[in-house]
VEXLUM-455115 format. One record per residue (C-alpha): residue in one letter; x, y, z negated. Coordinates in pm, 1 decimal, padded with zeros to 6 digits. Each point is the difference from the previous one (the first is absolute). Example, Ala and Ser with C-alpha at 12.3 -4.5 7.8 and 13.67 -1.06 7.14 Angstrom:
# VEXLUM-455115
<type a; east 01230.0; north -00450.0; up -00780.0>
<type s; east 00137.0; north 00344.0; up 00066.0>
***
This chain:
# VEXLUM-455115
<type m; east -00015.4; north 00007.6; up -00007.0>
<type g; east 00130.0; north 00318.2; up 00096.8>
<type i; east -00095.1; north 00382.8; up -00104.2>
<type s; east -00157.1; north 00201.2; up 00327.8>
<type k; east 00022.5; north 00328.4; up -00123.4>
<type a; east 00120.4; north 00130.0; up -00298.4>
<type i; east 00074.9; north 00385.2; up -00156.9>
<type v; east 00288.8; north 00082.1; up -00231.4>
<type t; east 00000.0; north 00298.8; up -00186.6>
<type g; east 00335.4; north 00166.8; up -00096.4>
<type g; east 00051.5; north -00196.3; up 00313.0>
<type a; east 00301.6; north 00223.8; up 00075.5>
<type g; east 00172.9; north -00046.7; up -00318.4>
<type f; east 00314.6; north -00200.2; up -00093.5>
<type i; east -00258.6; north -00368.9; up -00074.4>
<type g; east -00254.3; north 00101.5; up 00246.2>
<type s; east 00220.8; north 00045.7; up 00275.5>
<type n; east 00146.7; north -00335.8; up -00034.3>
<type l; east -00378.9; north -00156.7; up -00064.9>
<type v; east -00061.4; north 00194.0; up 00348.9>
<type n; east 00286.6; north -00195.9; up 00144.8>
<type r; east -00089.6; north -00351.3; up -00140.6>
<type l; east -00387.8; north 00061.8; up 00095.5>
<type v; east 00150.3; north 00088.1; up 00374.9>
<type d; east 00152.5; north -00344.8; up -00040.1>
<type e; east -00310.5; north -00203.6; up -00061.7>
<type g; east -00181.5; north 00189.1; up 00274.0>
<type t; east -00190.4; north 00219.5; up -00213.3>
<type e; east -00143.9; north 00333.0; up 00162.1>
<type v; east 00100.1; north 00267.0; up -00245.8>
<type l; east -00146.9; north 00293.7; up -00126.0>
<type v; east 00221.1; north 00234.6; up -00240.9>
<type v; east -00152.9; north 00246.0; up -00230.9>
<type d; east 00290.6; north 00283.7; up -00134.6>
<type d; east -00033.5; north 00356.9; up -00093.3>
<type l; east 00390.5; north -00039.0; up 00091.5>
<type s; east 00045.0; north 00210.3; up -00318.1>
<type t; east 00297.3; north -00264.8; up -00047.8>
<type g; east -00034.3; north -00234.0; up 00238.4>
<type m; east 00167.3; north 00040.9; up 00315.3>
<type l; east -00123.7; north -00096.1; up 00408.7>
<type s; east 00378.3; north -00112.4; up 00087.2>
<type r; east -00035.1; north -00300.9; up -00188.1>
<type l; east -00298.5; north -00133.0; up 00184.7>
<type a; east 00198.5; north 00099.1; up 00318.3>
<type d; east 00079.7; north -00404.1; up 00086.2>
<type a; east -00330.7; north -00113.5; up -00099.6>
<type r; east -00142.3; north 00240.0; up 00225.2>
<type r; east 00167.0; north -00132.9; up 00278.7>
<type r; east -00054.3; north -00347.3; up -00060.9>
<type g; east -00342.9; north -00027.4; up -00101.3>
<type r; east -00362.3; north 00169.0; up -00062.2>
<type v; east 00079.8; north 00227.3; up -00269.6>
<type h; east -00209.6; north 00394.2; up 00000.9>
<type v; east 00085.2; north 00233.6; up -00249.5>
<type h; east -00266.0; north 00234.6; up -00134.8>
<type q; east 00115.0; north 00299.3; up -00216.8>
<type i; east -00215.4; north 00031.9; up -00326.1>
<type d; east -00024.0; north 00016.7; up -00362.5>
<type v; east -00171.8; north -00293.4; up -00159.0>
<type r; east -00184.8; north 00236.9; up -00236.2>
<type v; east -00172.5; north 00191.0; up 00299.7>
<type p; east -00405.7; north -00170.2; up 00052.3>
<type e; east 00075.4; north 00025.8; up 00379.4>
<type m; east 00259.7; north -00280.4; up -00066.4>
<type r; east -00359.4; north -00196.6; up 00019.1>
<type d; east -00035.9; north 00043.1; up 00365.5>
<type v; east 00358.1; north -00145.7; up 00092.0>
<type f; east -00086.9; north -00297.8; up -00172.3>
<type i; east -00319.9; north -00064.9; up 00152.4>
<type g; east 00145.6; north 00107.6; up 00327.2>
<type f; east 00243.9; north -00286.1; up -00019.6>
<type t; east -00176.6; north -00254.5; up -00124.8>
<type p; east 00294.5; north -00157.9; up -00186.8>
<type q; east -00019.7; north -00331.4; up -00135.3>
<type v; east 00262.5; north 00037.5; up -00307.3>
<type v; east 00073.1; north 00336.4; up -00137.8>
<type f; east 00392.5; north -00021.5; up -00147.3>
<type h; east -00005.0; north 00296.7; up -00254.5>
<type l; east 00326.1; north 00142.2; up -00061.3>
<type a; east -00049.3; north 00371.5; up 00011.1>
<type a; east 00086.9; north 00119.7; up -00349.8>
<type q; east 00228.3; north 00258.1; up -00250.0>
<type i; east 00254.0; north -00218.7; up -00092.7>
<type d; east 00221.5; north 00211.6; up -00249.4>
<type v; east -00033.2; north -00105.1; up -00360.5>
<type r; east 00135.0; north 00322.5; up -00133.5>
<type a; east -00234.9; north 00219.7; up 00240.5>
<type s; east -00267.5; north -00197.9; up -00123.0>
<type v; east 00099.1; north 00099.9; up -00378.8>
<type a; east 00025.3; north 00334.9; up 00084.0>
<type d; east -00297.4; north 00029.7; up 00192.1>
<type p; east -00237.4; north -00258.6; up -00052.0>
<type l; east -00309.7; north 00183.9; up 00127.3>
<type a; east 00175.2; north -00021.6; up 00374.5>
<type d; east 00115.2; north -00343.6; up -00048.4>
<type a; east -00385.3; north -00104.8; up -00083.0>
<type s; east -00115.0; north 00212.1; up 00285.8>
<type t; east 00209.8; north -00222.0; up 00252.6>
<type n; east 00001.5; north -00321.7; up -00173.4>
<type v; east -00337.6; north -00066.6; up -00139.3>
<type l; east -00224.0; north 00212.2; up 00187.1>
<type g; east 00193.1; north -00010.6; up 00303.2>
<type t; east -00040.8; north -00403.8; up -00021.4>
<type i; east -00388.0; north 00001.0; up -00077.7>
<type n; east -00010.2; north 00213.1; up 00320.7>
<type v; east 00170.6; north -00263.6; up 00187.8>
<type l; east -00246.4; north -00278.0; up -00146.9>
<type l; east -00244.6; north 00180.3; up 00081.4>
<type a; east 00104.5; north 00059.0; up 00362.5>
<type a; east 00058.1; north -00392.1; up 00026.6>
<type r; east -00306.3; north -00061.5; up -00161.1>
<type d; east -00187.0; north 00156.3; up 00313.9>
<type a; east 00239.7; north -00099.8; up 00256.1>
<type g; east -00068.3; north -00353.5; up -00083.3>
<type a; east 00319.3; north -00074.1; up -00112.3>
<type d; east 00018.5; north -00357.4; up -00098.2>
<type r; east 00280.5; north 00057.9; up -00263.9>
<type v; east 00243.3; north 00239.2; up -00145.2>
<type v; east 00361.4; north -00029.7; up -00137.2>
<type f; east 00109.8; north 00194.5; up -00238.3>
<type a; east 00340.9; north 00119.7; up -00090.2>
<type s; east -00009.8; north 00042.4; up -00344.6>
<type s; east 00304.5; north -00006.2; up -00278.4>
<type g; east 00096.8; north -00277.8; up -00196.9>
<type g; east 00258.8; north 00148.4; up -00254.2>
<type a; east -00184.5; north 00335.9; up -00008.2>
<type t; east -00334.1; north -00145.9; up -00079.3>
<type f; east 00098.9; north -00238.5; up -00286.4>
<type g; east 00266.4; north 00235.1; up -00135.3>
<type d; east 00260.8; north -00099.7; up -00249.0>
<type t; east -00137.9; north -00368.8; up -00141.0>
<type d; east 00230.0; north -00284.1; up -00135.7>
<type r; east -00110.4; north -00289.6; up 00247.4>
<type i; east 00275.0; north -00010.4; up 00228.9>
<type p; east -00039.8; north -00076.7; up 00281.0>
<type t; east -00370.2; north 00151.7; up -00050.3>
<type p; east -00279.2; north -00208.0; up 00128.7>
<type e; east -00339.8; north 00092.3; up 00095.5>
<type t; east -00172.3; north -00082.0; up -00301.3>
<type v; east 00213.5; north 00277.6; up -00257.0>
<type e; east -00254.1; north 00272.5; up -00090.7>
<type r; east 00079.5; north 00317.8; up 00183.3>
<type h; east 00140.4; north 00318.4; up -00180.5>
<type p; east 00170.9; north 00244.1; up 00289.0>
<type d; east 00251.6; north 00262.4; up -00127.0>
<type s; east -00119.7; north 00283.0; up 00227.7>
<type p; east -00298.5; north 00130.6; up 00212.7>
<type y; east 00185.4; north -00162.1; up 00316.9>
<type g; east -00066.4; north -00357.3; up -00159.7>
<type v; east -00335.8; north 00123.0; up -00142.7>
<type s; east -00138.5; north 00110.8; up 00345.5>
<type k; east 00128.6; north -00345.7; up 00137.0>
<type k; east -00146.4; north -00229.5; up -00325.2>
<type v; east -00358.7; north 00185.9; up 00094.1>
<type v; east -00039.6; north -00085.5; up 00367.4>
<type d; east -00001.1; north -00342.1; up -00120.1>
<type d; east -00342.4; north 00069.5; up -00163.0>
<type y; east -00116.3; north 00183.7; up 00318.9>
<type l; east 00118.8; north -00313.7; up 00245.3>
<type d; east -00206.4; north -00233.3; up -00214.5>
<type y; east -00296.8; north 00258.2; up 00043.1>
<type f; east -00017.2; north 00024.4; up 00348.7>
<type k; east 00025.1; north -00412.3; up 00005.0>
<type r; east -00262.1; north -00035.8; up -00213.3>
<type s; east -00228.7; north 00286.7; up 00108.0>
<type a; east 00093.9; north -00004.5; up 00394.9>
<type g; east 00152.1; north -00311.3; up 00071.4>
<type l; east 00301.0; north 00111.6; up 00089.6>
<type d; east 00303.4; north -00253.2; up -00056.7>
<type y; east 00342.8; north 00137.8; up -00153.4>
<type v; east 00310.4; north -00095.9; up -00113.6>
<type s; east 00206.5; north 00203.8; up -00231.9>
<type l; east 00393.4; north -00031.7; up 00017.2>
<type g; east 00172.3; north 00138.6; up -00287.9>
<type f; east 00368.2; north 00054.7; up 00198.9>
<type a; east 00304.7; north -00029.8; up -00222.7>
<type n; east 00251.9; north 00313.7; up 00131.1>
<type v; east 00053.4; north -00043.4; up 00387.4>
<type y; east 00316.0; north 00035.1; up 00156.1>
<type g; east 00091.1; north -00034.2; up 00372.2>
<type p; east 00117.0; north 00132.9; up 00320.8>
<type g; east -00159.3; north 00348.8; up 00085.0>
<type q; east -00041.2; north 00123.3; up -00343.7>
<type d; east -00019.4; north 00391.6; up -00045.6>
<type p; east 00302.1; north 00091.0; up -00297.5>
<type a; east -00181.5; north 00338.9; up -00022.5>
<type g; east -00371.0; north -00045.6; up 00020.7>
<type e; east -00112.7; north -00356.2; up -00095.7>
<type a; east 00187.8; north -00061.9; up -00376.8>
<type g; east 00178.4; north -00311.3; up 00089.4>
<type v; east 00311.8; north -00050.0; up -00193.4>
<type v; east 00187.3; north -00230.5; up 00278.4>
<type a; east -00070.0; north 00277.1; up 00231.4>
<type i; east 00139.6; north 00264.4; up -00204.4>
<type f; east 00326.4; north -00195.4; up -00084.5>
<type s; east 00028.0; north -00099.8; up 00340.8>
<type g; east -00005.0; north 00342.0; up 00098.2>
<type d; east 00220.5; north 00124.6; up -00241.4>
<type l; east 00269.9; north -00285.7; up 00003.8>
<type l; east 00057.7; north 00018.8; up 00357.9>
<type a; east 00012.7; north 00341.5; up 00069.1>
<type g; east 00274.8; north 00047.9; up -00279.1>
<type r; east -00262.2; north 00163.4; up -00269.8>
<type t; east 00012.4; north -00102.6; up -00409.0>
<type p; east -00338.8; north -00189.2; up -00044.0>
<type t; east -00173.1; north 00137.9; up -00291.2>
<type i; east -00167.9; north -00286.1; up -00248.5>
<type y; east -00285.4; north 00140.8; up -00261.8>
<type g; east 00083.7; north -00146.0; up -00347.2>
<type d; east 00220.0; north -00279.1; up -00087.4>
<type g; east -00063.4; north -00169.4; up 00289.8>
<type l; east -00131.3; north -00304.4; up -00196.9>
<type q; east -00347.2; north 00016.2; up 00098.4>
<type t; east -00069.8; north -00308.6; up 00233.1>
<type r; east -00247.4; north 00010.4; up 00304.2>
<type d; east -00130.9; north -00297.5; up 00238.1>
<type y; east 00160.5; north 00076.3; up 00363.1>
<type v; east -00251.6; north -00154.0; up 00262.3>
<type f; east 00137.3; north 00064.4; up 00386.4>
<type v; east -00214.4; north 00154.9; up 00254.5>
<type e; east -00064.4; north -00274.1; up 00244.1>
<type d; east -00101.2; north -00226.2; up -00271.4>
<type v; east -00257.5; north 00280.7; up -00121.4>
<type t; east -00148.4; north 00037.2; up 00366.9>
<type d; east -00003.4; north -00426.3; up 00004.2>
<type a; east -00185.7; north 00006.6; up -00328.3>
<type c; east -00256.3; north 00271.9; up 00112.5>
<type w; east -00099.0; north -00186.5; up 00357.8>
<type r; east -00046.8; north -00321.9; up -00206.2>
<type a; east -00202.2; north 00208.9; up -00214.1>
<type a; east -00238.4; north 00117.4; up 00264.6>
<type l; east -00062.9; north -00351.3; up 00144.5>
<type q; east -00071.8; north -00158.9; up -00333.9>
<type g; east -00195.7; north 00266.9; up -00220.3>
<type g; east -00148.7; north -00093.1; up -00309.1>
<type g; east -00064.1; north 00283.3; up -00229.8>
<type r; east 00287.2; north 00008.3; up -00227.4>
<type y; east 00321.9; north 00168.2; up -00098.5>
<type l; east 00327.8; north -00186.1; up 00041.4>
<type n; east 00370.4; north 00065.8; up -00081.0>
<type i; east 00229.5; north 00042.3; up 00303.6>
<type g; east 00311.5; north -00026.6; up -00145.1>
<type t; east 00339.1; north -00204.3; up -00008.7>
<type g; east -00018.9; north -00083.5; up -00360.7>
<type t; east 00371.4; north 00084.3; up -00108.7>
<type e; east 00117.1; north 00306.0; up -00222.7>
<type t; east 00276.1; north 00205.1; up 00142.9>
<type t; east 00114.0; north 00322.9; up -00209.4>
<type v; east 00090.9; north 00327.6; up 00222.6>
<type v; east 00385.4; north -00021.4; up -00131.4>
<type d; east -00008.9; north -00370.9; up 00164.6>
<type l; east -00201.9; north 00118.0; up 00316.7>
<type y; east 00296.8; north 00292.1; up 00064.6>
<type d; east 00281.2; north -00253.2; up -00045.8>
<type k; east -00132.5; north -00210.7; up 00244.0>
<type m; east -00038.9; north 00278.7; up 00226.1>
<type a; east 00327.5; north 00142.1; up -00056.0>
<type r; east 00136.3; north -00337.3; up 00078.0>
<type i; east -00157.4; north -00034.6; up 00357.4>
<type v; east 00087.8; north 00349.7; up 00086.7>
<type g; east 00382.2; north -00032.8; up -00134.0>
<type s; east -00032.0; north 00300.9; up -00255.7>
<type s; east 00166.3; north 00059.4; up -00320.6>
<type v; east -00235.3; north 00316.7; up -00088.3>
<type r; east -00140.7; north -00027.1; up -00328.7>
<type p; east -00345.4; north 00145.0; up -00063.5>
<type n; east -00065.2; north 00315.3; up -00228.0>
<type h; east -00265.9; north -00045.6; up -00265.0>
<type a; east -00278.9; north 00243.5; up -00075.9>
<type a; east -00294.8; north 00021.2; up -00232.4>
<type e; east -00283.2; north -00280.0; up 00050.7>
<type r; east -00322.5; north 00115.9; up 00149.1>
<type a; east -00363.0; north 00019.4; up -00152.1>
<type g; east -00199.9; north -00269.0; up 00081.1>
<type e; east 00277.8; north -00287.7; up 00133.4>
<type q; east -00028.7; north -00325.8; up -00148.0>
<type r; east 00280.6; north -00179.2; up -00182.0>
<type r; east -00067.6; north -00326.9; up 00166.1>
<type s; east -00205.4; north -00115.9; up 00305.4>
<type c; east 00001.2; north -00337.2; up 00129.8>
<type l; east -00284.6; north -00186.8; up 00180.2>
<type d; east -00081.7; north -00382.6; up -00041.8>
<type p; east -00089.4; north -00092.4; up 00390.6>
<type s; east -00139.7; north -00353.9; up -00078.2>
<type e; east -00375.8; north 00112.0; up 00069.7>
<type a; east 00094.4; north 00149.6; up 00381.8>
<type q; east 00147.6; north -00369.2; up 00067.0>
<type k; east -00262.1; north -00152.0; up -00108.5>
<type a; east -00287.4; north 00236.1; up 00172.3>
<type l; east 00181.9; north 00094.8; up 00295.6>
<type g; east 00262.6; north -00255.8; up 00009.8>
<type w; east 00241.9; north 00356.2; up -00025.0>
<type e; east 00371.4; north 00003.7; up -00124.2>
<type p; east 00272.7; north 00244.0; up 00007.5>
<type w; east 00176.1; north -00175.5; up 00283.1>
<type t; east 00304.0; north 00291.1; up 00001.4>
<type n; east 00260.5; north -00016.0; up -00305.8>
<type l; east 00137.2; north 00315.1; up -00122.9>
<type d; east 00364.7; north 00007.1; up 00123.6>
<type d; east -00160.8; north -00098.0; up 00346.4>
<type g; east -00265.7; north 00298.9; up -00011.7>
<type l; east 00245.6; north 00210.1; up -00119.5>
<type a; east 00257.5; north -00093.1; up 00296.7>
<type q; east -00274.9; north 00087.4; up 00202.0>
<type t; east -00143.6; north 00316.2; up -00109.2>
<type i; east 00385.6; north 00139.0; up -00004.1>
<type d; east 00035.1; north -00100.5; up 00324.2>
<type w; east -00254.1; north 00205.1; up 00130.6>
<type f; east 00092.0; north 00289.6; up -00177.8>
<type r; east 00323.5; north -00022.9; up 00116.0>
<type r; east -00140.3; north -00019.3; up 00362.2>
<type n; east -00206.5; north 00259.6; up -00060.3>
<type q; east 00098.5; north 00267.3; up -00212.5>
***
């Protein structure tokens, strides 16, 4: 079974554009919905050459988006458009909720009215759970987000459940760990792997916030888009972790990357930032059971591919 037509909100972003490439590989006709505030059309150039990819520049919060969805008649909606900066959410919770909560409700209404079968939602595994003693963290752990961003992602699961029960709109909510890979923007998309890559290759001294012993679960972008594709085919009305189950400190991450680059530069340390968790690592075993999904790319290989991309494109 395939997917004939799909909408990708945020499709000009880092994860979204990689997902568009995957959909084109699968023969799906794609409509990218993106306001281009952080997304870049250049990311879609290859997909537009290879497949049936359309772009509509629009904010997911505006009422006119409903007509865009109805006109395209998607089978599946992948909702990736979001305010993704934890620190920005702490500074301005209202703006965060406007995009991540109200914008998502607007997407769900549009998907329902357009007759879509299913929504695949890009949630956040680490941010919705907050700090927890269960590492790796399974889906059964109670969630206590440490930032407005985490709250906004968590509350969407209740809206997804409501639309499934009230309108028959199926969904899968995928809680991504820290996604990294080729093409991430070190300036606008808050990915530490992209930031370190840019700094190391340019000969700048990177900055680690706090002591660097905070941990994250780094999952490769192609593995994430594979999870999105599988979720779109399977459905099931549930939340699933998408991570590797491997905890890595920021210091260890930096050391791995410095070795790959061949740099002996030691990072600076600055004060830790508000709203950031101490430990974050997701148990992906349920996604394996439900979707047949695994994190195929180990961290060393993924970092090597990412740094190689930055070396060729910086």
